[in-house]
KOLVO-231948 format. One line per 2 residues: number of its first residue (from 1); for each residue x, y, z of N, C-alpha, C, O. Coordinates in nm, 4 decimals, padded with zeros to 6 digits. Each point is the difference from the previous one (the first is absolute). Layout:
// KOLVO-231948
NUM = X Y Z X Y Z X Y Z X Y Z | ...
This chain:
// KOLVO-231948
1 = 04.6251 -02.3876 09.7384 00.0243 -00.1319 00.0559 00.1441 -00.0030 00.0510 00.0901 00.0446 -00.0709 | -00.0656 -00.0961 00.1922 00.1353 -00.0059 00.0559 00.0907 -00.0902 -00.0849 -00.0467 -00.0929 -00.0660
3 = 00.1772 00.1225 00.0695 00.0979 -00.0733 -00.0795 -00.0001 -00.1488 00.0333 00.0163 -00.0828 -00.0895 | -00.0342 00.0478 00.2158 00.0014 -00.1422 00.0390 -00.1182 -00.0746 -00.0625 00.0145 -00.1158 -00.0392
5 = -00.1307 00.1801 00.0293 -00.1157 -00.0639 -00.0619 00.0205 -00.0131 -00.1508 -00.0408 -00.0996 -00.0599 | 00.1045 00.2005 -00.0019 00.0294 -00.0078 -00.1428 00.0943 -00.1154 -00.0299 -00.0197 -00.0735 -00.0968
7 = 00.1237 00.0572 00.1812 00.0944 -00.1110 -00.0200 -00.0721 -00.1339 00.0145 00.0229 -00.0919 -00.0786 | -00.1085 00.0812 00.1776 -00.0756 -00.1230 00.0221 -00.0919 -00.0286 -00.1186 -00.0093 -00.1142 -00.0450
9 = -00.0582 00.2164 -00.0055 -00.0863 -00.0154 -00.1167 00.0814 -00.0425 -00.1223 -00.0418 -00.0891 -00.0740 | 00.1573 00.1517 00.0521 00.0865 -00.0345 -00.1135 00.0478 -00.1443 00.0110 00.0028 -00.0724 -00.0995
11 = 00.0350 00.0301 00.2212 00.0446 -00.1377 00.0198 -00.1131 -00.0975 -00.0302 00.0217 -00.1023 -00.0649 | -00.1416 00.1336 00.1113 -00.1154 -00.0860 -00.0275 -00.0298 -00.0107 -00.1485 -00.0270 -00.1090 -00.0503
13 = 00.0318 00.2220 -00.0205 -00.0235 -00.0022 -00.1445 00.1076 -00.0794 -00.0716 -00.0297 -00.0732 -00.0943 | 00.1542 00.0865 00.1375 00.1091 -00.0764 -00.0615 -00.0212 -00.1494 00.0198 00.0236 -00.0783 -00.0920
15 = -00.0678 00.0376 00.2111 -00.0239 -00.1419 00.0259 -00.1140 -00.0527 -00.0864 00.0072 -00.1121 -00.0504 | -00.1125 00.1923 00.0328 -00.1107 -00.0400 -00.0870 00.0483 -00.0148 -00.1430 -00.0375 -00.0951 -00.0685
17 = 00.1209 00.1884 00.0224 00.0509 -00.0052 -00.1376 00.0850 -00.1237 -00.0217 -00.0129 -00.0664 -00.1028 | 00.0997 00.0344 00.1978 00.0852 -00.1183 -00.0138 -00.0863 -00.1252 -00.0024 00.0232 -00.0889 -00.0819
19 = -00.1211 00.0802 00.1692 -00.0878 -00.1162 00.0040 -00.0817 -00.0115 -00.1276 -00.0201 -00.1105 -00.0505 | -00.0271 00.2222 -00.0020 -00.0824 -00.0017 -00.1212 00.0783 -00.0443 -00.1213 -00.0600 -00.0515 -00.0944
21 = 00.1931 00.0692 00.0919 00.0819 -00.0379 -00.1151 00.0249 -00.1496 -00.0055 00.0441 -00.0504 -00.1033 | -00.0708 -00.0219 00.2106 00.0248 -00.1429 00.0043 -00.1134 -00.0731 -00.0690 -00.1167 00.0194 00.0341
23 = 00.1508 -00.1047 -00.1324 -00.1023 -00.0731 -00.0738 -00.0406 -00.1293 00.0691 -00.1111 -00.0489 -00.0203 | 00.2006 -00.0071 00.1023 -00.0318 -00.1256 00.0637 00.0686 -00.0069 00.1346 00.0961 00.0725 00.0259
25 = -00.1468 -00.1617 00.0611 00.0668 -00.0126 00.1283 00.1180 -00.0956 -00.0129 00.0138 -00.0707 -00.0998 | 00.0715 00.0697 00.2032 00.1248 -00.0751 -00.0071 -00.0230 -00.1509 -00.0113 00.0894 -00.0714 -00.0454
27 = -00.2067 00.0207 00.0854 -00.0252 -00.1434 -00.0099 -00.0117 -00.0453 -00.1454 00.0138 -00.1189 -00.0286 | -00.0391 00.2116 -00.0632 -00.0144 -00.0348 -00.1403 00.1313 00.0082 -00.0770 00.0053 -00.0419 -00.1157
29 = 00.0999 00.0942 00.1760 00.1280 00.0194 -00.0681 00.0753 -00.1332 -00.0042 00.0239 -00.0601 00.1048 | 00.0141 00.0128 -00.2245 00.0767 -00.1245 -00.0086 00.1329 00.0111 00.0764 00.0658 00.1040 -00.0035
31 = -00.0281 -00.2110 00.0714 00.1209 00.0009 00.0826 00.1261 00.0242 -00.0816 00.0976 00.0536 00.0525 | -00.0975 -00.0917 -00.1793 00.1202 00.0150 -00.0820 00.0028 00.1305 -00.0785 00.0912 00.0206 -00.0800
33 = -00.1885 00.0681 00.1003 -00.0027 00.1292 -00.0709 00.1073 00.0920 00.0579 00.0096 00.0183 00.1213 | 00.0697 00.0385 -00.2099 00.1002 00.0989 00.0393 -00.0621 00.1384 00.0012 00.0152 00.0747 00.0966
35 = -00.0847 -00.0409 -00.2033 -00.0672 00.1292 -00.0069 -00.1123 -00.0063 -00.1026 00.0013 -00.0820 -00.0918 | -00.0974 00.1702 00.1100 -00.1062 00.0223 -00.0975 -00.0268 00.1492 -00.0010 -00.0072 00.0632 00.1054
37 = -00.0076 -00.0070 -00.2244 -00.0368 00.1411 -00.0063 -00.0958 00.0243 -00.1153 00.0216 -00.0438 -00.1130 | -00.1281 00.1153 00.1461 -00.0910 00.0500 -00.1026 00.0244 00.1500 -00.0189 -00.0745 00.0679 -00.0707
39 = 00.1796 -00.0180 00.1350 00.0492 00.1374 -00.0091 -00.0948 00.1026 00.0592 00.0138 00.1198 -00.0245 | -00.1104 -00.1671 00.1027 -00.0801 00.0927 00.0797 00.0833 00.0430 00.1204 -00.0211 00.1081 00.0551
41 = 00.1150 -00.1920 -00.0146 00.1010 00.0283 00.1014 00.1327 -00.0426 -00.0579 00.0041 -00.0862 -00.0877 | 00.1051 00.1449 00.1348 00.1296 -00.0276 -00.0635 00.0999 -00.0650 00.0948 00.1198 00.0257 -00.0118
43 = -00.1642 -00.1079 00.1044 00.0912 -00.0631 00.0941 00.1055 -00.0816 -00.0738 -00.0318 -00.0988 -00.0662 | 00.1567 00.1407 00.0782 00.1121 -00.0678 -00.0653 00.0300 00.0485 -00.1403 00.1026 -00.0376 -00.0567
45 = -00.1893 00.1204 -00.0018 00.0172 00.0483 -00.1367 00.0500 00.1432 00.0039 -00.0681 00.0881 00.0524 | 00.1861 -00.0640 -00.1072 00.0619 00.1323 00.0033 00.0644 00.0323 -00.1327 00.0238 -00.0929 -00.0772
47 = 00.0056 00.2137 00.0455 -00.0623 00.1194 00.0564 -00.1356 00.0226 -00.0648 -00.0274 -00.0502 -00.1090 | -00.0569 00.1264 00.1774 -00.1299 00.0364 -00.0587 00.0282 00.1041 -00.1072 00.0385 00.1126 00.0312
49 = -00.0568 -00.1487 -00.1542 00.0356 00.0854 -00.1128 -00.1219 00.0244 -00.0878 -00.1086 -00.0501 00.0295 | 00.1253 00.1265 -00.1367 -00.1125 00.0195 -00.0921 -00.0459 -00.1295 -00.0678 -00.0983 00.0009 -00.0741
51 = 00.1681 -00.1116 00.0987 -00.0388 -00.1261 -00.0625 -00.1176 -00.0655 00.0708 -00.0476 -00.1043 -00.0447 | -00.0001 00.1624 00.1531 -00.1212 -00.0473 00.0649 -00.1162 00.0696 -00.0708 -00.0228 00.1194 00.0191
53 = -00.0501 -00.1951 -00.1007 -00.0995 00.0586 -00.0903 -00.1420 -00.0236 00.0494 -00.0284 -00.0979 00.0692 | -00.0593 00.1893 -00.1061 -00.1424 -00.0138 00.0313 -00.0860 -00.0129 -00.1258 -00.1216 -00.0164 00.0101
55 = 00.1827 00.0235 -00.1278 -00.0802 -00.0062 -00.1233 -00.0478 -00.1409 -00.0330 -00.0990 -00.0158 -00.0714 | 00.1679 -00.0880 00.1226 -00.0426 -00.1387 -00.0184 00.0423 -00.0770 00.1244 00.1053 00.0273 00.0577
57 = -00.1866 -00.1226 -00.0170 00.0338 -00.0869 00.1128 -00.0783 -00.1297 -00.0145 -00.1135 00.0001 -00.0477 | 00.1746 -00.1107 00.0890 -00.0703 -00.1279 -00.0009 -00.0951 -00.0075 00.1181 -00.1130 -00.0469 -00.0136
59 = 00.1581 00.0926 00.1286 -00.0856 00.0084 00.1184 00.0310 00.1322 00.0698 00.1096 00.0541 -00.0145 | -00.2027 -00.0044 00.0874 00.0217 00.1274 00.0691 00.0146 00.1155 -00.0973 -00.0569 -00.0010 -00.1091
61 = 00.1351 00.1020 00.1510 00.0170 00.1208 -00.0802 00.1379 00.0123 -00.0627 00.0172 00.0771 -00.0944 | 00.0829 -00.1520 00.1450 00.1378 00.0219 -00.0414 00.0620 -00.1227 -00.0657 -00.0376 -00.1136 00.0290
63 = 00.1329 00.1385 -00.1177 00.0831 -00.1030 -00.0624 00.1343 00.0638 -00.0313 00.0119 00.1225 -00.0029 | 00.0887 -00.2049 -00.0204 00.1294 00.0509 -00.0463 -00.0081 00.0228 -00.1502 -00.0734 -00.0692 -00.0705
65 = 00.1499 00.1674 00.0220 -00.0028 00.0328 -00.1427 00.1398 00.0416 -00.0444 00.0662 00.0801 00.0660 | -00.0223 -00.1359 -00.1794 00.1198 00.0488 -00.0684 -00.0429 00.0466 -00.1385 -00.0918 -00.0553 -00.0604
67 = 00.1606 00.1586 00.0113 -00.0321 00.0569 -00.1308 00.1205 00.0763 -00.0515 00.1098 -00.0148 00.0537 | -00.1280 00.0964 -00.1571 00.1117 00.0723 -00.0617 00.0700 00.0934 00.0972 00.1164 00.0341 -00.0210
69 = -00.1848 00.0083 00.1273 00.0583 00.0914 00.0980 00.0577 -00.0696 00.1224 00.0757 00.0609 00.0755 | -00.1104 -00.1877 -00.0548 00.0431 -00.0742 00.1187 00.0460 -00.1396 -00.0397 -00.0814 -00.0866 -00.0321
71 = 00.2122 00.0657 00.0345 00.0552 -00.1297 -00.0389 -00.0164 -00.1052 00.1090 -00.0176 -00.1182 -00.0295 | 00.0234 00.1611 00.1557 -00.0122 -00.0913 00.1135 -00.1152 00.0449 00.0891 -00.0214 00.1197 00.0190
73 = -00.0523 -00.2158 00.0352 -00.1082 00.0318 00.0938 00.0491 -00.0200 00.1426 00.1083 -00.0532 00.0241 | -00.1898 00.0967 00.0675 00.0219 -00.0253 00.1418 00.0309 -00.1483 00.0181 -00.0622 -00.0845 -00.0644
75 = 00.1583 00.0523 00.1520 00.0401 -00.1387 00.0165 -00.0086 -00.0481 00.1436 -00.0039 00.0797 00.0937 | 00.0009 -00.2116 -00.0778 -00.0009 -00.0636 00.1316 00.1432 -00.0316 00.0394 00.0773 -00.0498 -00.0819
77 = -00.0405 00.0784 00.2081 00.1344 -00.0284 00.0499 -00.0079 -00.0544 00.1421 -00.0709 00.0545 00.0845 | 00.1449 -00.1632 -00.0590 00.0098 -00.0526 00.1356 00.1167 -00.0977 00.0061 00.0363 -00.0616 -00.1002
79 = 00.0225 00.0482 00.2201 00.1090 -00.0950 00.0186 -00.0539 -00.1426 -00.0026 -00.1079 -00.0273 00.0526 | 00.1832 -00.0626 -00.1137 -00.0433 -00.1398 -00.0084 -00.0230 -00.0590 00.1386 -00.0934 -00.0777 00.0197
81 = 00.1780 00.1142 00.0767 -00.0135 -00.0517 00.1365 -00.1288 00.0419 00.0682 -00.0438 -00.0667 00.0937 | -00.0178 00.1748 -00.1378 -00.1269 00.0442 00.0574 -00.1200 -00.0650 -00.0681 -00.1111 00.0041 00.0528
83 = 00.1327 -00.0637 -00.1691 -00.1094 -00.0572 -00.0783 -00.0325 -00.1440 00.0363 -00.1123 -00.0462 -00.0206 | 00.2108 -00.0244 00.0745 -00.0195 -00.1418 00.0267 00.0952 -00.0449 00.1110 00.1157 00.0421 00.0027
85 = -00.1632 -00.1270 00.0888 00.0890 -00.0513 00.1041 00.1018 -00.1006 -00.0548 00.1003 -00.0290 00.0653 | -00.1260 -00.0232 -00.1838 00.0937 -00.0924 -00.0640 00.0412 00.0589 -00.1356 -00.0601 00.0957 -00.0488
87 = 00.1626 -00.1547 -00.0097 00.0492 00.0486 -00.1293 -00.1086 -00.0110 -00.1056 -00.0670 -00.1027 -00.0114 | 00.0501 00.2096 -00.0658 -00.0948 -00.0011 -00.1111 00.0634 -00.0714 -00.1186 00.1062 00.0404 -00.0475
89 = -00.1697 -00.1449 00.0003 00.0531 -00.0701 -00.1171 -00.0854 00.0247 -00.1243 00.0506 -00.0003 -00.1123 | -00.1795 00.0214 00.1335 -00.0914 00.0286 -00.1117 -00.0943 00.1112 00.0427 -00.0463 00.0051 00.1139
91 = 00.0196 00.0827 -00.2075 -00.0860 00.1150 00.0249 -00.0966 00.0122 -00.1171 00.0431 00.0064 -00.1152 | -00.1729 -00.0032 00.1431 -00.0990 00.0154 -00.1064 -00.0577 00.1405 00.0045 -00.0398 00.0499 00.1052
93 = 00.0363 00.0120 -00.2218 -00.0579 00.1319 -00.0172 -00.1307 -00.0166 -00.0761 -00.0033 -00.0623 -00.1061 | -00.1047 00.1182 00.1607 -00.1291 00.0027 -00.0687 -00.0459 00.1444 -00.0047 00.0198 00.0747 00.0958
95 = -00.0808 -00.0349 -00.2058 -00.0470 00.1379 -00.0133 -00.1012 00.0078 -00.1136 -00.0248 -00.0976 -00.0709 | -00.0330 00.2166 00.0556 -00.0879 00.0312 -00.1116 00.0663 00.1110 -00.0786 00.0430 00.1002 00.0572
97 = -00.0344 -00.1175 -00.1880 00.0673 00.0976 -00.0861 -00.0914 00.0420 -00.1137 -00.0876 -00.0750 -00.0432 | 00.1104 00.1978 -00.0044 -00.0753 00.0525 -00.1128 00.0967 00.0728 -00.0917 00.0704 00.0919 00.0421
99 = -00.0677 -00.1343 -00.1689 00.0766 00.0707 -00.1037 -00.0992 00.0815 -00.0811 -00.1033 -00.0519 -00.0424 | 00.1338 00.1793 00.0205 -00.0945 00.0879 -00.0690 00.0072 -00.0112 -00.1517 -00.0877 00.0519 -00.0690
101 = 00.1904 -00.1186 00.0148 00.0112 -00.0169 -00.1442 00.1251 -00.0775 -00.0358 00.0753 -00.0419 00.0879 | -00.0533 00.0228 -00.2168 00.1135 -00.0792 -00.0484 00.1344 00.0611 00.0378 00.0989 -00.0721 00.0130
103 = -00.0940 00.2029 00.0046 00.1256 00.0673 00.0372 00.0182 00.0116 00.1510 00.0928 00.0668 00.0457 | -00.1785 -00.1297 00.0312 00.0103 -00.0011 00.1461 00.0815 -00.1217 00.0407 -00.0497 -00.1126 -00.0029
105 = 00.1747 00.1353 00.0408 00.0913 -00.1108 00.0304 00.0587 00.0197 00.1387 00.0507 00.1072 00.0330 | -00.0586 -00.2144 00.0492 00.0505 00.0092 00.1364 00.0255 -00.1390 00.0560 -00.0406 -00.1010 -00.0576
107 = 00.1087 00.0985 00.1711 00.0279 -00.1239 00.0720 -00.0062 00.0284 00.1493 00.0250 00.1120 00.0444 | -00.0588 -00.2152 00.0325 00.0098 00.0088 00.1458 00.1312 -00.0674 00.0362 00.0209 -00.1176 -00.0298
109 = 00.0670 00.1924 00.0940 00.1344 -00.0480 00.0328 00.0045 -00.0479 00.1443 -00.0540 00.0644 00.0899 | 00.1197 -00.1795 -00.0689 00.0325 -00.0504 00.1328 00.1519 00.0006 00.0073 00.0679 -00.0657 -00.0789
111 = -00.0164 00.1410 00.1747 00.1448 00.0227 00.0098 00.0425 -00.0158 00.1458 -00.0757 00.0337 00.0910 | 00.1967 -00.0850 -00.0690 00.0577 -00.0063 00.1342 00.1364 00.0660 -00.0064 00.0827 -00.0320 -00.0853
113 = -00.0610 00.1256 00.1783 00.1277 00.0717 00.0066 00.0535 -00.0037 00.1429 -00.0701 -00.0398 00.0931 | 00.1959 00.0822 -00.0776 00.0600 00.0175 00.1317 -00.0134 00.1471 00.0361 00.0718 00.0826 -00.0565
115 = -00.1621 -00.0460 00.1497 -00.0206 00.1419 00.0305 00.1210 00.0659 00.0655 00.0129 00.1224 -00.0030 | 00.0757 -00.2025 00.0620 00.1209 00.0560 00.0604 00.1012 00.0403 -00.1060 00.0896 00.0804 00.0257
117 = -00.1045 -00.1369 -00.1451 00.0919 00.0299 -00.1095 -00.0807 00.0109 -00.1301 00.0084 -00.0887 -00.0850 | -00.0861 00.1959 00.0688 -00.0883 00.0106 -00.1164 00.0728 00.0051 -00.1343 -00.0607 -00.0266 -00.1037
119 = 00.1872 00.0596 00.1043 00.0765 00.0055 -00.1248 00.0444 -00.1394 -00.0458 00.0453 -00.0168 -00.1132 | -00.0583 -00.0830 00.2016 00.0429 -00.1354 -00.0364 -00.0982 -00.0611 -00.0983 -00.1113 00.0492 -00.0186
121 = 00.1551 -00.1571 -00.0435 -00.0853 -00.0700 -00.0965 -00.1240 -00.0542 00.0717 00.0091 -00.0498 00.1122 | -00.1241 00.0599 -00.1777 -00.1226 -00.0529 00.0598 00.0111 -00.1519 00.0144 00.0612 -00.0673 -00.0829
123 = -00.1212 00.0153 00.1890 00.0066 -00.1428 00.0282 -00.1022 -00.0793 -00.0810 00.0183 -00.1192 -00.0247 | -00.1266 00.1868 -00.0165 -00.1057 -00.0677 -00.0754 -00.0765 00.1052 -00.0789 -00.0250 00.1099 00.0495
125 = -00.0123 -00.1444 -00.1733 -00.0833 00.0880 -00.0824 -00.0733 -00.0858 -00.1021 00.0621 -00.0659 -00.0834 | -00.1949 00.0675 00.0908 -00.0850 -00.0633 -00.1008 -00.1266 00.0834 -00.0115 -00.0305 00.0815 00.0871
127 = -00.0431 -00.1033 -00.1968 -00.1212 00.0789 -00.0184 -00.1142 -00.0839 -00.0550 00.0192 -00.1073 -00.0572 | -00.1376 00.1606 00.0768 -00.1220 -00.0524 -00.0596 -00.0335 00.0972 -00.1121 -00.0379 00.1142 00.0257
129 = 00.0516 -00.1592 -00.1503 -00.0171 00.0863 -00.1167 -00.1484 00.0179 -00.0311 -00.0655 -00.0915 -00.0499 | 00.0137 00.2096 00.0798 -00.1421 00.0269 -00.0239 -00.0317 00.0129 -00.1485 -00.1131 -00.0246 -00.0419
131 = 00.2123 00.0629 -00.0375 -00.0209 00.0121 -00.1441 -00.0337 -00.1364 -00.0606 -00.0793 -00.0092 -00.0937 | 00.1395 -00.0950 00.1473 -00.0253 -00.1363 -00.0466 -00.1262 -00.0583 00.0630 -00.0782 -00.0667 -00.0677
133 = 00.0580 00.0920 00.1982 -00.1085 -00.0653 00.0741 -00.1351 00.0689 -00.0114 -00.1024 -00.0624 00.0280 | 00.0988 00.1888 -00.0680 -00.1267 00.0728 -00.0121 -00.0228 00.0298 -00.1475 00.0584 00.0934 -00.0550
135 = -00.1428 -00.1725 -00.0081 -00.0221 00.0094 -00.1450 -00.1180 00.0909 -00.0369 -00.0038 00.0542 -00.1105 | -00.0910 -00.0374 00.2010 -00.1189 00.0793 -00.0266 00.0194 00.1405 00.0555 00.0488 00.0160 00.1119
137 = -00.0859 00.0843 -00.1877 00.0197 00.1383 00.0406 -00.1228 00.0554 00.0714 -00.1136 -00.0382 -00.0282 | 00.1401 00.1292 00.1213 -00.1042 00.0705 00.0762 -00.0936 -00.0938 00.0758 -00.1183 00.0289 00.0175
139 = 00.1734 -00.1417 00.0270 -00.0748 -00.0932 00.0831 00.0958 -00.0587 00.1040 00.1111 -00.0410 -00.0336 | -00.1541 00.0373 00.1580 00.0841 -00.0548 00.1064 00.0207 -00.1496 -00.0207 -00.0944 -00.0745 -00.0264
141 = 00.2194 00.0324 00.0390 00.0383 -00.1395 -00.0187 00.0785 -00.0462 00.1219 00.0923 00.0682 00.0443 | -00.1285 -00.1830 00.0097 00.0745 -00.0546 00.1130 00.1301 -00.0618 -00.0511 00.0004 -00.0746 -00.0979
143 = 00.1100 00.1066 00.1657 00.1313 -00.0525 -00.0366 00.0640 -00.0636 00.1225 -00.0320 00.0353 00.1135 | 00.1226 -00.1292 -00.1375 00.0653 -00.0697 00.1104 00.1315 -00.0601 -00.0485 00.0123 -00.0421 -00.1150
145 = 00.0852 00.0389 00.2046 00.1270 -00.0662 -00.0294 00.0648 -00.0409 00.1312 -00.0040 00.0737 00.0985 | 00.0642 -00.1934 -00.0986 00.0763 -00.0475 00.1153 00.1481 00.0150 -00.0304 00.0482 -00.0425 -00.1050
147 = 00.0220 00.1029 00.1976 00.1437 00.0256 -00.0139 00.0766 -00.0945 00.0914 -00.0297 -00.0107 00.1190 | 00.1283 -00.0576 -00.1759 00.0884 -00.0877 00.0767 00.1165 00.0861 00.0486 00.0771 00.0516 -00.0809
149 = -00.0642 -00.0361 00.2121 00.1045 00.0853 00.0561 00.1252 -00.0808 00.0304 -00.0100 -00.1136 00.0462 | 00.1281 00.1702 -00.0713 00.1244 -00.0732 00.0255 00.0217 -00.0267 00.1489 -00.0414 00.0791 00.0848
151 = 00.1056 -00.1893 -00.0545 00.0290 -00.0386 00.1387 00.1004 00.0947 00.0652 00.0142 00.0003 00.1223 | 00.0543 00.0784 -00.2011 00.1028 00.0911 00.0529 -00.0574 00.1272 00.0624 00.0741 00.0781 00.0597
153 = -00.2044 -00.0564 -00.0726 -00.0605 00.1208 00.0564 -00.0065 -00.0095 00.1516 -00.0271 -00.1063 00.0558 | 00.0526 00.2208 00.0109 -00.0017 00.0025 00.1459 -00.1018 00.0980 00.0556 -00.0554 00.0813 -00.0741
155 = 00.0303 -00.0885 00.2048 -00.1036 00.0816 00.0631 00.0270 00.1505 -00.0028 -00.0937 00.0786 00.0138 | 00.2181 -00.0368 -00.0311 00.0331 00.1426 -00.0016 -00.0156 00.0613 -00.1391 00.0174 00.1207 -00.0170
157 = -00.0499 -00.2030 -00.0818 -00.0204 00.0532 -00.1347 -00.1432 00.0501 -00.0146 -00.0900 -00.0429 00.0723 | 00.0706 00.1340 -00.1665 -00.1287 00.0677 -00.0147 -00.0724 -00.0449 -00.1270 00.0567 -00.0002 -00.1093
159 = -00.1835 -00.0379 00.1268 -00.0870 -00.0327 -00.1116 -00.0621 00.1292 -00.0510 -00.0456 00.0833 00.0784 | 00.0442 -00.0673 -00.2094 -00.0657 00.1137 -00.0633 -00.0908 -00.0522 -00.1099 00.0389 -00.0874 -00.0774
161 = -00.1600 00.1411 00.0707 -00.0963 -00.0360 -00.1041 -00.0547 00.1307 -00.0548 -00.0474 00.0850 00.0754 | 00.0541 -00.0692 -00.2081 -00.0463 00.1262 -00.0583 -00.0450 -00.0195 -00.1444 00.0397 -00.0955 -00.0667
163 = -00.1235 00.1882 00.0199 -00.0478 00.0028 -00.1374 00.0953 00.0870 -00.0809 00.0328 00.1115 00.0405 | 00.0118 -00.1634 -00.1565 00.0994 00.0677 -00.0839 -00.0519 00.0091 -00.1435 -00.0371 -00.1008 -00.0601
165 = 00.0351 00.2209 00.0070 -00.0392 00.0198 -00.1407 00.1179 -00.0431 -00.0863 00.1086 00.0571 00.0094 | -00.1300 -00.1576 -00.0930 00.1078 -00.0535 -00.0831 -00.0017 00.0556 -00.1410 00.0897 -00.0301 -00.0788
167 = -00.1896 00.1105 00.0451 -00.0066 00.0601 -00.1325 -00.1368 00.0588 -00.0269 -00.0946 -00.0210 00.0759 | 00.0857 00.0949 -00.1851 -00.1272 00.0603 -00.0393 -00.0369 00.1185 00.0864 00.0613 00.0250 00.1038
169 = -00.1619 00.0472 -00.1480 -00.0451 00.1196 00.0710 -00.1356 -00.0155 00.0662 -00.0407 00.0865 00.0775 | -00.0303 -00.1950 -00.1064 -00.1334 -00.0176 00.0568 00.0089 -00.0538 00.1428 00.0950 -00.0707 00.0334
171 = -00.1931 00.1035 00.0513 00.0035 -00.0424 00.1400 -00.0209 -00.1501 00.0197 -00.0687 -00.0673 -00.0768 | 00.1315 00.0186 00.1837 -00.0223 -00.1353 00.0512 -00.0339 00.0157 00.1481 00.0636 00.0778 00.0711
173 = -00.1649 -00.1528 -00.0252 -00.0479 00.0094 00.1377 00.0196 -00.1337 00.0706 -00.0026 -00.1059 -00.0627 | 00.0222 00.1128 00.1944 00.0150 -00.1195 00.0832 -00.0778 00.0224 00.1290 00.0087 00.1070 00.0601
175 = -00.0850 -00.2079 -00.0171 -00.0804 00.0136 00.1212 -00.0101 -00.1354 00.0692 00.0287 -00.1040 -00.0592 | -00.0695 00.1073 00.1843 -00.0253 -00.1202 00.0808 00.1180 -00.0970 -00.0059 -00.0147 -00.1157 -00.0393
177 = 00.1305 00.1646 00.0787 00.1239 -00.0768 -00.0045 00.0146 -00.0818 00.1273 -00.0140 00.0514 00.1110 | 00.0427 -00.1805 -00.1295 00.0204 -00.0902 00.1129 00.1320 -00.0740 -00.0181 00.0316 -00.0471 -00.1093
179 = 00.0453 00.0374 00.2183 00.1223 -00.0805 00.0040 -00.0203 -00.1104 00.1018 -00.0408 00.0254 00.1133 | 00.0696 -00.1488 -00.1543 -00.0201 -00.1159 00.0856 00.1273 -00.0844 00.0004 00.0581 -00.0264 -00.1052
181 = -00.0151 -00.0159 00.2247 00.1147 -00.0927 00.0073 -00.0519 -00.1405 -00.0195 -00.1030 -00.0380 00.0557 | 00.1742 -00.0377 -00.1344 -00.0410 -00.1384 -00.0320 00.0827 -00.0981 00.0796 -00.0189 -00.1210 -00.0124
């Protein structure tokens, strides 16, 4: 097969794959949604690390996982100015979490930093404590928290959201993460 036909075939297959990964059309996406990920695709979530697990998932095949070998999972990063045309004052995080046992301790962190000066003090840091909010083991639990963001945050600052193992050696999983501006 000629190289030009192979490239055309590869492009067609790539387009089919991208289309097949979409769960809904754009008319169903809430206007205030910043991001949603079921980790079947990683748009905005970096870096792709061993924390992308296939042993448990709330939906699809993939979920984030922290354990004794991985303290931090793949995280979401984007500039505040790209997330909203107006200043973000409140941000709601919704997700599904699974703790594998009593020693499975983790939190979902929402952090804002100045990417031009990463050594400077962070502008915002709060977390959703999964150890407190997920009481049942080996069962997916829906979690949610609204974060009040300081008025001092600007569009050039970077929002980061990530799963952090806060203790214990047992795995904690996170899936179907949604960020919504309020």
